[in-house]
Phi, psi and omega in degrees: 000152171223155180283128181236140181304132178085357181252142179290131179286147174233181187299328182288350178279353183245144185221135172259172182300320182290344182260006181299135183279150178295337177256103186304330182299333180289345181262358180297132177088354179274159184256138183285132174279153169286137179282181184295338178268013178067026178231160173281132181298137183297342179295340180271354187253129179274107177205177184283329185291128183087357174075189184253002178072013187294342179266007177074205180264139173259106182235116180227120181247341179201162180069187182243124174262127181256121178267131183274126175257348180059220181255014182281128177291328176240109182248128182241126175254139181239102182251149172288314178212161178231131178218104176245101189229184178061241176242019184289154179214155179229132170228188189230139177251110181231157180248005178227154175271176175056054185254143175250128183245122177247122180248118181252144184220119182290325186245220183279152172242115181253112184238083186233010181300151177278352180293137178231102006270157173269337178229111195239115173236033178298135174069016180264016182260227188297145178290131180280161172295146184216200183305321184269004184229038181281173194286325189273141174242017175210157186285063174278148179234113002277155176297159179292162162278151180284151174284147173288161185248158166257190186295340181262008184065024167279147183215154170261110185287139172294147177291159180308138179065017182239172178289163182295142174281166181272159168287159177249158188300139181291338183295344179277356183255136176297139184267005186285357177256011178289155187276345185282162193290158186298325182297313179295320183296321178292328181287318181229105188296323183241101176246088189224137176272175175282147178284152178284152177284151180285152175282163174288169171287162175283146181293143188297337186291343179213118177227133352287165179301141180244346176225160183296341180295340182276343184231133174262124185287154172281176177267147178291149177285161177288155184281180180234119178236130170250126179243116176256122179237107181289330178268223183263144176259127176234096185234115188231359187267124176294132184053037182282341180235136182231127169232035186285155173277161182261155183284153176286161181281141177294161178302145182240126188266022179288126168087004184255172179285170186292337182247010184283155171265147182238116184287160180245162180281155177277156181281152178283148178288151176293152184271203187224127174237128183227121182241128174242125186233155180280325176207162185245119174270309177201145177215059178263358178283177180218162184243133177273106179248020185292155178269160174285146177279158175288148177290165180266125178281165176257119181249111180253339182187197178280155178305156024281162181172174182274152184265159178283152180279153177283158179278148178287150179272158171255189176302325189238347186232141174287157169275167180279167179268132181299154183259190181299330175216334183276152172277160180262155175285152175281179177269139181295147182271205189214142170231144183221134173240132184212142176286135180284116175235356187234326190277133176234000000 
């Protein structure tokens, strides 16, 4: 039925969100009902919040579904509804580091799977220090440990012959030089992943390092996920979402002397999870924003030997300073849940 001038309206002329037909053409001309909360359901309103639903429904009840992010630094998914239940899990396949993932949902998001995590962006943040990013920039013996990084790859360098310095919190840096577009930036002021952990110094027996055995890499930082839910959020799984940083690599004894110490990489900083929802059904779940731990160095004797890498910073916390051989832990990240009262 549709409302026609001069004709008496009947019950079929009115539609609630739950009564929406699978064929949109059947709903043309019908009038929207007020929902139980005395508001019009956001699924009937054309706006940016919650997306356009162009990616259909995300329904996962078992196994792991991998969403492809490709090489896009800013990847946006647009779902009609999200349901990750049973033992289902979702992770991401990307070909670039330092990626921001925005997941939009027009209707309800049900996140009740027993999988931990059910939504996994661990290690999708800052690039860790590696063979080409070790701490020393001069032939000091032993070389420095590398400094941990923040989301912008700024680092506090260790002093000569010392352990790696820590990264500093990204929140202290102005965000107006970020590469993502102004519209997204105005909507979410801080879209930042965890910084990567610093690499260890190169072993003194060979400078500069020529093989990966001389340097222990840091851990990657945690990823950044923004979740927009125009409908209701139902999230009940403890540690159901992960943006944690990864641990640094342990000391590697390739190429060193019998009594040398071998430094380890620093841990990656925890990432950032931000959820904005239209209404709240349940929010007893939790997000893993932990940082990666520093790797364990190999101690065979007194120095000389390579130093441990510094820990990566998060949005709000510095990473630790690398030790005489051990890597430092990164800084813990942040998760935020907030009711949408401003975004349209």
